[in-house]
N, C-alpha and C positions, 0 to 999 in steps of 0.2 A: 628291692624298694620299698620303702617307706611308704606311711598312705598321705605326707606330704608331698613328696615329688610324686605321686602317682596324680593326687588333684593340678598341683601347680604343670604335667605334664595335657590334664585335660584341658586346663584355663586353656594357656600356649598354644591346645591345636583349635585349641572353639573362635579363639581369642584369629590364629592364621588364619581362618578357615573361612572368616568373617572379611575379613583386612581381604583376603585375593577377591572377593563378590563385590567387595565394597568401591576398589580403584581401579577393579574391571569398570562395574558398572557407571563411576565419575566418564571414561575415556569413551566409554560407548557410549555415552551420551553426547558430550564435545566436537564427539564424530561425524555421528547422525544425523544432529541438527546444523554441523558445518554443512556437510552433504545438503541439505535440505535449503541452506542457504543464507540462514542465522551471521548474525554479527559475531563478534568476540564477544560482545560488551553485554547483548539480548543472550546467547550462551547463559553470560556470568550469570544473567541474574534468573536463572532457571535457577545455582544455588544457594541463594538470598535464603527458598525456608528452610532447605536443608542445613548454612548453620543458625540461624535465626531457633527451631529448634533444639537444635545443641545445646545451648545454654537454655530451656526451660529440661533439661532431658535430664541435663545435670546435676538441674539444683533440686528437681524433685528427685529424681534417681535415687540421686543418694539417701533422702527420704526413703522411696520406699526399700531399698537395700538393707535398710536396715530393719526394717517391719516386717520387710517378709523372708529378707537371705538370699542370697548375692549368686545364689542355681537363680530361684527361679526370674530374677532381674538382665541373667544371663543367657538362660533360655530365652524369653522373651521376646529382648533384644531380637536373638535369633528368625524365635518363627516371624517377626515385625519383618527384617530383611527379604524373609522367602514372600512374605505378601504388597511386598513394595514392589521385586520382579514380577510380581507376576500384573498387577496394576500394569508394567509395559509391555507386558506382554496382550495388551489387547490390539485389533485388527488398528492397521495404520490410520483411517481417518480418528479413529478417538485419539488419537495421540497428539491433544492439544497443550498449549502452553500450560494454562490454569491442571490438566489433568498431570503432567508432567512433573509441575511442583510440590504437589500435592503425594506425588509418585518421594519424590523427594527428598520430603517434610516424614516421609512416614521413614525415608532406610538414615537421616541423620536423628533420627527417635531413637533407632536402634540400632546406632551404631556409638551413638553416646553409650546408654544401657548397658551395650556392650563392652567399652571400655572402661569407663567405673569400675564394670561389677571385676574387670580385669586384673588391673590396677590393685583394688581394696581386699581382693583373696587375696593378692600374695603376701601381700600384711602382716594374712593372719597364720600366714603356711610359714610364716620364718620370726625365732626365738627373739626380744626387744634385744637381746644384748651383742649377736649375732649379722649385726649393722653393716658389714664389709660385705654377709654375704648374699642381702637386704638390694646395699645397693648392684649387684652384678644383674640379681634376678631381673628385677626391675628393669636395667639395662639391655639384658638381652630382651627384656619381653619386647619394651619399645622398638631397640633397635631391629630386630626381625619383625616386627609389627609395621617398620617403615619400611624396607627390604622390601616387602611382601605387595607390600601399598606400587609400590614402583612395576616390578613383575605382572600387580594385578591391571596394569596399564597395558601391556604390554598380553597378555593372556584378553580381555578388552577389543584390543583391533586383531590379535590375533578370530577372533572367536565371528568380531563381526564380517570380516572377509571368509569367512568359511562357515557361519549360517545364518549369517544378515540380523537385524536388530531382536526380531522376534523371539528366532531360535538359537540368537546368544544369552536369551534372559531368564526362557525355559530349563537350557542346557546349569543354566547355575540355580538355578530355583530349585532344584530336585539333585545338586551336589550337594547346596546347602540343605537342604528340609533332611535326607540322610544322616547327619554333621548333629539338627538338630535333633532327631530318635534318640543318636547315638548319647549325644545330651543329659536326656530327658535319666536316663539309663544310669550313667558313670557318675557324673558330679554331686563331689558331697550334700547332702539337704540342707544341714545348719549352718553351712558354710555363711557367714559375716550375719548373723540375724544376731540384732545388737539384746543383752540382758532387761538390758529395761526399753521400755518400749517408747521409740521417742516421738516428742510431739512435736508436729506441725511448723513451731514456729525455732527447731533447731535445728531446722536447712541454713539458717544464715549462722555462720559461724564464729564462734563468742571465743578462738585464737586467735589474738597476733601474730605468732608466725605466717598462718595460715593466712591471714587478713593482707598480710603485706606478699606474703610471696604469692597470692590468687594473685593478686596487682601488674609485681610484675611480668608474669606470667601470660598475663593482658596483652600489656605494653609488649611486649615481647615473640610473641603471633601475632599482634597487628603490625608489629614492624617487617614479619615476611610477611604475611600475605600483605601487602601492602602493594609491592611493586610481583609476585611471582603469580598470585591468582588470577588475573585477568593485562598485567600492561607487560607482564616479560614475551609471556606467550604472541601476544598483539605484535612486540618490540622485535622480538626475531622473526616470522611471518611478511612484515611491514619491509622492517629497517635492515635486516639482513638477506631476506628472501626467501627463506626457508618455506618446503612446504609442510601441512598441518601431520607426518611422520615422522618429521626431521623433530620438529618441534617434541610432539609425544616424545622420541626416540630416545631425546636429549633431555628433559622432563621426568621420569619414566627411568634414566640413568642417575640422574640427578637425585631423587627419591631412594634409592637402593645404596649407594654412597653414604648417602646421610645416614639412611637405616643401620650398615658396617659401621661406620663411626660412633651413633647413639653404644651397640653394641658393646664399643671397647672403651668405653670415654672411661671404666674406671681406672685403669689401664694406664689416658693419661693425667688423667684427673691427681691419682693417685691420691691422697687422704686432704687433698684440701676440697675437701667434699660439703663445706659447710657454709658459714657464713662469706669467706672469704673469697671459696671459689666463682661459689653464685659472683658476686661482687665484679672479681678481677675478669672474669671469664665474659660479662655483658661489655666491660665495660672495651675486653678488644673488639664485641664482635661488632659495636658501634662507631669502628670508628671504618667499617672493610664497608658499607655503603657509603658513608663519607669520598674515601676516598678512590672511588669506581665514579662518583657521581664527578666526581675533584679529574678526573685524566677524561670525562667525554668530555664533558666545558674546556680540555687543557685539548682539544680536538686531539687526541689519541684513538689507536685503532680503537674504534665498539667494538668488534668482535671477538680482538684477545680481549680487551678489556675488559667487556662483560662474560663476556663466557670464565675467564680467569674470576675471576673476579667475585662470578654467583658459586664457581669450587668454592674457594676461599672462605667464602663463608655460608653453604654446604655446611663443609664439615664443625666450622666453627659454633655455629650456631646447633649445630648435632650436639655441638659438648655440653653447651646452655642446658639446651630444652633434656640432656640426660639431667643434668645434677638436679635439672628444678623436676623432675618424675622422682630419682629418689628422695628429694629435701623432705615432698609431699605426703608421700609413703612412708617417712621416717618421725616426722611431726606430731601425723593425720593419730589419733589412739584409737587404743584397740581396741573397745566393745560402741561400736557404728563407724566403724573406720569409715564405710561407703558415705556416710555424708558429709565429711572433710573431703572426699577426695574428691563426692560430686560437686560440693560447692568452688575447689579447685578448679575443674575442669569445665565449670559453667565458665567462670573467667575466661578457662581456655578458647574459649566455642566466643565468647563477647571479643572475644581479641580477634578470631578469626574473620565475624560479620564487620567490625569495623574493618579490619585492612583488605577483607573485598569488596564493601561499598565504595572504601575508601582507591582502593586504586584500578576500578572504570572510573571515578570523577577526576579523579588529581591526575593520570594518565592521556587524559580527552580531553580537558585544560589542558597542564601544562608538561604534558611527555612524561618522558623516565624518570631523568635529571629532578626535580621535583620530586618522585613518587621517594627517591635517591634518599634525595636528602630528610622526607620527613621520615623512611626507616630512622635513620639514620639519628633523628630526636626518641623515637621512639622508642628504640635501643638504651639509648644511655639515663630515657625516664628510667623502663627498668632497671638497671643499675645502680643508683642513687636511690628505688627503693627498700634494693638486695641490703643495701646499709642497714635497714631497721629491725634485718633478722635479727632476733635472737644470736647472741654466739652459743651459750653453752646449745650440745646438742648428746644424741648416745655417740657413745665413743669406739671409735670402730675398731673392727677385730684384728689381726694378725692377716694378712693376703696371703 
């Protein structure tokens, strides 16, 4: 086994372990605070700091990765998640909204340090001329992460039933602590450290391709989360009459399927993985939420339209997301890769933050159809921005 593959396996293992706890923690917080009588909108607000600090972390984390090395930023991310879990293991009387928001903020910082480090690390393990291999490795990492996040949703529900809220977070903190200790010894010491020490001003990307792709990513993820974060779970609970197990189970299954499609995206898109692929798949995606909204307005069966439409949206969105994840790693500089990847995922987090806020407000004021129309407009904006991507990119190797 080559050193590159060993490092890839360590990075992927770290990312998987972190992602399981991340998905489980989200479901634990949602279910636990739902049981305490919090409204869906109040629960969504618990995650605002999680998303906001994701924006900040990606911007600064790329700089830290280039200065310190990606091994350190990845291990710091794992450690901060252990601290965040520990914060939630306090007596129930201390679990106030500000305390939980602070723990979620720490978890958001941890998650984006871990993700930025993993995605940047892969760029350094694959030679520039092997773009097909790079696409496949990024797709597998990204897709498996989302599949495991869905599994984490189930894990959170199981742990909550088996061990209670406090027991569940302690179990996850101990397990992640063992992964962190292993990572300290196994991860390469100089991974991702820039040869030329970057200035703090370098955190803002100077590359047109990365700026355009980052803007498209922000609109893409805003388009997903405007109806996925708050509007959809509340709609399923109120209009369909589903209980929170049915809602949570469906959302977990959706994310698992979404992750699977991401892993096979290179087979679906083939060699159309540059600018043309980004424009085409975004244009197709823009039609889907508009179609769902139109069918609802026309009076079609809401359950069939929303559930069926969401499945089609999930497949198409996964392909878009996987293409973007490959393109950012492909466009990024070899030296100081984390600066470019960090800037890009800052835009990703900004899109999620925008979508989360809009999801609660637009749904409460205007309903699901309005969320879907805006979602369609946001994806169309991403497609138009993708037209501005450069034509040239590294030549794909044969598969």
